[in-house]
C-alpha positions as CSV (number, residue, x, y, z in Angstrom):
1,M,-0.2,-0.1,-0.2
2,A,1.3,3.6,-0.9
3,R,1.9,5.7,2.4
4,R,-0.4,8.3,2.3
5,T,1.0,12.1,0.7
6,H,1.0,15.0,3.6
7,T,0.4,18.4,3.2
8,V,3.2,20.9,4.5
9,G,3.3,24.8,4.9
10,I,6.4,26.4,5.6
11,I,6.9,29.4,7.9
12,G,9.8,31.3,7.3
13,L,11.8,31.1,4.1
14,G,15.4,31.9,5.7
15,F,16.8,28.4,7.0
16,G,13.2,26.8,6.5
17,R,14.3,26.8,2.6
18,A,16.2,24.1,3.5
19,H,13.1,22.2,4.8
20,I,11.3,21.9,1.8
21,P,13.5,20.0,-0.7
22,A,13.9,17.8,2.6
23,F,9.5,17.4,2.6
24,Q,9.7,16.6,-0.6
25,A,12.2,14.0,-1.2
26,N,10.2,12.5,1.6
27,G,6.6,12.2,-0.7
28,C,4.8,15.2,1.1
29,Q,3.9,18.0,-0.9
30,V,4.6,21.1,0.5
31,V,1.4,23.6,-0.5
32,A,2.2,27.0,0.9
33,V,5.1,29.1,2.1
34,C,5.2,32.3,4.3
35,Q,7.3,35.0,4.2
36,R,6.9,39.1,5.1
37,N,9.1,39.9,1.7
38,A,6.1,38.5,-0.9
39,A,8.6,38.9,-3.9
40,Q,11.5,36.6,-2.0
41,A,8.5,33.8,-1.3
42,K,7.0,33.8,-4.5
43,A,10.6,33.1,-6.1
44,V,11.1,30.3,-3.9
45,A,7.5,28.9,-4.5
46,D,7.9,28.9,-8.1
47,K,11.4,27.4,-7.7
48,Y,9.7,24.3,-6.0
49,G,6.7,24.1,-7.7
50,I,4.9,25.2,-4.7
51,P,1.5,26.9,-5.1
52,R,0.4,28.8,-2.8
53,V,2.1,32.3,-1.0
54,F,1.4,34.3,2.2
55,E,2.9,37.0,3.7
56,R,1.3,36.5,6.7
57,W,1.2,33.2,9.0
58,E,-2.1,33.3,10.2
59,E,-3.5,33.4,7.3
60,M,-1.7,30.6,5.6
61,L,-3.0,28.3,8.7
62,A,-6.2,29.1,8.0
63,E,-6.5,29.2,4.4
64,A,-3.8,26.3,2.8
65,K,-4.8,24.1,6.4
66,P,-1.8,22.3,5.8
67,E,-1.1,19.2,7.6
68,I,1.9,19.7,8.8
69,V,4.0,23.2,9.8
70,V,6.9,24.0,9.5
71,I,8.1,26.9,11.9
72,A,11.3,28.4,10.6
73,A,10.4,32.4,11.5
74,P,12.4,34.2,14.2
75,P,11.6,32.2,18.1
76,H,9.7,35.4,19.2
77,L,7.0,34.1,16.8
78,H,7.2,30.4,17.5
79,H,5.1,30.4,20.6
80,A,2.3,31.6,18.8
81,I,2.5,29.5,15.7
82,A,2.6,26.7,17.6
83,L,-0.4,26.9,19.3
84,R,-2.6,28.4,16.6
85,A,-1.0,25.5,14.5
86,F,-2.2,22.4,17.3
87,A,-5.6,24.4,17.4
88,A,-6.2,24.0,14.2
89,G,-5.4,20.0,14.1
90,A,-1.8,20.5,12.4
91,H,1.9,17.9,13.6
92,V,4.4,20.7,13.5
93,L,8.2,20.7,13.1
94,C,9.6,24.0,14.6
95,E,13.2,25.5,14.4
96,K,15.7,25.9,17.3
97,P,15.8,27.5,19.9
98,L,12.2,25.9,20.5
99,A,10.9,29.4,22.0
100,M,12.1,32.3,23.7
101,T,12.5,31.0,27.1
102,R,11.6,28.0,29.4
103,A,8.3,28.6,29.9
104,E,7.3,29.3,26.8
105,A,8.8,25.7,25.8
106,R,6.7,24.7,28.2
107,A,3.7,25.8,27.1
108,M,4.7,24.6,23.6
109,V,5.1,20.8,25.1
110,E,1.8,21.1,26.6
111,A,-0.3,22.4,23.8
112,A,0.9,19.5,21.6
113,A,-0.1,16.8,24.5
114,R,-3.2,18.0,24.2
115,A,-4.1,18.5,20.4
116,R,-2.4,14.9,20.5
117,R,-0.2,16.2,17.5
118,V,3.4,14.8,16.7
119,A,5.6,17.8,18.1
120,M,9.7,17.7,17.1
121,T,12.5,20.0,17.2
122,G,14.9,20.8,14.1
123,F,17.8,19.4,15.9
124,N,19.3,18.1,12.2
125,W,23.2,18.0,13.9
126,R,21.9,14.9,14.8
127,F,21.8,13.0,11.5
128,P,25.2,13.4,9.7
129,A,26.5,9.6,9.3
130,A,29.3,10.3,11.8
131,M,27.2,11.2,14.4
132,Q,24.6,8.5,14.2
133,R,27.9,6.3,14.5
134,L,29.4,8.2,17.2
135,H,26.3,8.1,19.0
136,A,25.1,3.8,18.4
137,M,29.3,3.9,19.9
138,V,28.5,5.2,23.1
139,E,25.3,3.6,23.7
140,E,27.3,0.1,23.3
141,G,29.7,1.6,26.3
142,F,32.8,2.0,24.2
143,L,33.5,5.4,26.3
144,G,33.1,3.7,29.3
145,R,32.6,6.4,32.0
146,L,33.2,9.8,30.4
147,F,35.2,12.5,32.0
148,H,35.0,15.6,30.2
149,A,33.8,16.3,26.4
150,S,34.3,19.6,24.4
151,L,32.2,20.9,21.8
152,R,32.5,23.4,19.5
153,Y,30.3,25.5,16.7
154,L,32.5,27.3,14.5
155,A,31.1,29.9,11.5
156,P,32.2,33.0,10.3
157,R,28.7,34.8,8.9
158,W,29.4,38.3,10.9
159,V,32.9,38.2,11.1
160,D,33.3,41.7,9.3
161,E,31.9,44.7,10.7
162,A,30.3,45.9,6.9
163,T,28.1,42.7,7.6
164,P,24.4,43.9,7.8
165,P,22.6,43.2,10.4
166,T,19.5,41.4,10.5
167,W,16.6,39.7,12.9
168,R,19.4,37.3,15.1
169,M,21.4,40.3,16.0
170,D,18.2,41.7,18.2
171,R,17.3,39.7,21.3
172,A,14.1,40.4,21.5
173,Q,13.2,38.9,18.2
174,A,15.6,36.0,18.6
175,G,16.1,35.5,21.9
176,H,19.4,34.5,22.0
177,G,22.6,35.4,19.9
178,A,25.3,32.4,18.4
179,M,24.0,30.5,21.8
180,G,20.4,30.3,19.9
181,D,22.0,30.2,16.5
182,L,24.5,27.3,17.0
183,G,25.3,26.7,20.6
184,V,21.4,25.2,21.2
185,H,22.9,22.3,18.8
186,L,25.8,21.5,21.0
187,V,23.7,21.5,23.9
188,D,21.4,18.5,22.2
189,L,24.2,16.9,21.2
190,A,25.6,17.0,24.9
191,R,22.6,16.0,26.0
192,W,21.5,13.2,23.8
193,N,25.3,11.0,23.7
194,F,26.3,12.2,27.3
195,G,22.8,13.2,29.6
196,E,21.5,16.2,31.4
197,I,23.9,19.1,31.8
198,V,22.6,20.6,35.1
199,R,24.7,23.6,35.8
200,V,26.7,25.9,33.6
201,S,29.4,29.4,33.8
202,A,29.0,31.5,30.6
203,R,31.0,34.2,29.4
204,A,29.8,35.9,25.9
205,G,30.7,39.0,24.2
206,I,29.5,40.8,21.5
207,A,32.5,40.8,18.2
208,Y,31.5,44.6,17.3
209,P,29.3,46.9,19.6
210,S,29.5,49.4,16.9
211,R,26.8,47.3,15.5
212,T,22.7,48.0,15.7
213,V,19.7,46.3,15.4
214,P,18.1,46.3,12.1
215,G,17.1,49.8,11.0
216,G,19.9,51.1,13.8
217,A,17.1,51.8,17.0
218,K,19.5,50.5,19.2
219,P,22.8,48.6,19.4
220,A,23.3,45.1,18.6
221,D,22.6,43.1,21.6
222,A,22.9,39.4,21.3
223,E,25.9,37.2,21.4
224,D,28.3,37.0,19.0
225,F,30.3,35.0,20.7
226,C,30.5,32.7,24.0
227,A,31.9,29.8,25.9
228,V,30.3,27.4,28.6
229,T,31.7,25.3,31.0
230,G,28.8,22.8,32.2
231,E,28.6,19.4,34.5
232,L,26.8,17.0,33.7
233,A,24.3,14.4,35.8
234,S,26.5,11.6,35.8
235,G,29.7,14.1,37.6
236,A,31.6,14.7,33.7
237,L,32.4,17.8,32.5
238,V,31.5,19.3,29.4
239,T,33.1,22.9,27.7
240,L,30.9,24.4,25.2
241,M,32.3,26.9,22.3
242,V,30.3,28.6,20.1
243,S,31.3,31.7,17.4
244,R,29.6,33.0,14.3
245,A,32.9,35.7,14.4
246,A,35.3,32.8,13.4
247,R,37.5,34.0,10.5
248,G,38.0,30.9,8.8
249,G,36.2,28.5,10.5
250,N,33.5,26.5,9.4
251,E,32.8,23.5,10.9
252,Q,31.5,21.5,14.7
253,T,33.5,19.3,16.2
254,L,33.3,16.8,19.6
255,E,35.7,14.7,22.0
256,A,34.8,13.0,24.8
257,Y,36.7,11.0,26.9
258,G,36.2,8.2,28.9
259,S,37.8,5.4,31.1
260,H,37.6,3.0,28.1
261,G,38.2,5.1,24.8
262,A,37.2,8.1,23.4
263,F,36.1,10.1,20.6
264,S,37.4,12.9,18.0
265,Y,34.3,14.3,15.8
266,R,34.3,16.9,12.8
267,L,31.8,18.1,10.7
268,A,33.6,20.4,7.6
269,R,31.1,22.9,5.6
270,S,33.4,22.4,3.0
271,G,34.4,19.5,0.2
272,A,32.6,16.3,-1.2
273,R,29.8,14.6,0.6
274,W,31.2,16.9,3.8
275,Y,27.7,16.3,5.5
276,K,28.8,12.8,5.7
277,G,31.4,14.1,8.5
278,E,34.5,12.3,10.1
279,L,35.4,10.2,13.6
280,R,38.1,8.7,15.1
281,A,38.3,6.5,18.2
282,A,40.8,5.4,20.3
283,A,40.5,2.5,23.4
284,G,42.8,1.1,25.4
285,S,46.4,2.5,25.3
286,A,46.2,2.5,21.6
287,G,46.1,6.3,19.5
288,F,43.3,7.7,17.8
289,E,42.3,5.4,14.3
290,P,39.3,6.1,11.7
291,V,36.4,5.4,11.8
292,K,34.6,3.5,8.9
293,V,31.1,5.3,8.6
294,P,28.5,3.4,6.5
295,A,26.6,6.2,3.9
296,T,23.1,6.6,5.4
297,V,22.3,9.3,2.7
298,P,22.2,8.6,-1.4
299,R,24.6,10.3,-3.7
300,S,21.5,12.0,-5.4
301,V,21.8,14.9,-2.6
302,G,24.4,16.0,-4.7
303,E,26.2,19.7,-3.8
304,G,25.8,23.0,-4.7
305,D,23.0,24.9,-3.6
306,Q,24.2,24.5,0.6
307,L,20.9,25.4,2.1
308,E,19.1,22.5,-0.5
309,V,22.0,19.8,0.2
310,T,21.6,20.3,4.1
311,G,18.4,20.1,4.0
312,K,18.3,17.2,1.8
313,A,21.3,15.7,3.9
314,T,20.6,16.6,7.5
315,I,16.7,17.5,8.0
316,G,15.3,14.5,5.4
317,P,16.6,12.0,8.0
318,L,15.2,13.6,10.6
319,V,11.7,14.3,8.2
320,K,11.5,10.4,7.9
321,R,11.4,10.2,11.4
322,F,9.0,12.6,11.9
323,L,6.5,11.1,8.9
324,A,7.3,7.8,11.1
325,G,5.7,9.3,14.3
326,I,2.8,10.7,12.5
327,R,1.7,7.0,11.0
328,K,2.5,5.5,14.9
329,G,0.7,8.1,16.4
330,E,4.0,9.1,18.6
331,T,6.5,11.7,19.1
332,P,9.7,10.4,18.5
333,S,13.1,12.1,19.6
334,P,14.2,14.7,18.6
335,S,10.9,15.8,20.3
336,F,9.2,19.4,21.9
337,E,10.7,17.8,24.9
338,D,14.3,17.8,23.8
339,G,13.4,21.2,22.7
340,L,12.4,22.2,25.9
341,R,15.1,20.5,28.1
342,A,18.2,22.4,25.7
343,Q,15.8,25.8,26.6
344,A,16.5,25.5,30.2
345,V,20.4,25.2,29.3
346,L,19.9,28.1,27.7
347,D,18.2,30.1,30.0
348,A,20.8,29.5,32.6
349,V,23.5,30.2,30.2
350,L,22.2,33.4,29.7
351,E,21.3,34.1,33.4
352,S,25.0,33.0,33.5
353,A,26.8,35.4,31.1
354,S,24.4,37.8,32.7
355,R,25.2,38.0,36.4
356,G,28.4,35.9,36.3
357,G,29.4,32.4,38.3
358,W,27.7,29.1,38.2
359,V,23.5,28.5,37.7
360,D,21.4,25.3,38.2
361,V,19.6,24.3,35.1
362,P,16.3,24.1,36.6
363,R,14.4,20.1,35.8
364,D,10.8,19.8,34.9
């Protein structure tokens, strides 16, 4: 029996554009896109054969009535859109960070439960083949007892002072800067592989204090780089380093050292099939050796347009899990609950960076 085709509406076409090929590759029909700039939205719709374009998300939900809603708008809109989508009976895939605060994220989790809808968070960096292999080896006990782990996510997007500002530099719209853009993925990878982060100490900075938010109404106030020291529930230490002003840097790394073994993972955003990632491991007294990583996505993912490649290679597998959850009537991980727990860490990081010292991460 052929699987049922689901209709999808996508709100926000910055990173949201990467979701279009991910859903289309999984047999879904993207019926509507929404963005404030109607001309840009129309160009995207024409490129991907999408029939309807909206400037207001409220109108998209009411008129297009998609069965699945992708939220890729600025974080200050996530809470309102998700609640309206659940009320309309839609399943929701929401980009990270899930919300502006832990309280908003909790309300979104509860709304999904009341509506009995599948609700997942866009933690797509779980899905490179090398990261999937690392996770499987952790589950198998390769590390033994973890001592410490270090994760980095470096990007050069705002390394130049003259780069035009966006909403991502405005804490009122973004909630966080580099931690919301990039660091929340590190929080998720640390949680997913090694367990909950229970307290943090953080320092953050803005690359160019002369920058303003779009329109020049006030100085940019969302951090461009941040360093976090954390303690896991197991007692192990974790460090997170994130920057969107790292000249020459465009990669994710994870190193972990335990009583039995160690890992070194790297995902560099360049070269052929970069989305596979690289993994090395060490056991006993031996040094690091490459780990064979099986291909998890077809070569048809291709090269070229980075958003399309990212969508097919890393969001596509997440969408596959999302659709399986709809068929089974259950929410797979990374769920809204995962987004909520990561949000709690972000809130604690923001508090520590603001006042200094260690801050406990609230537990639900």
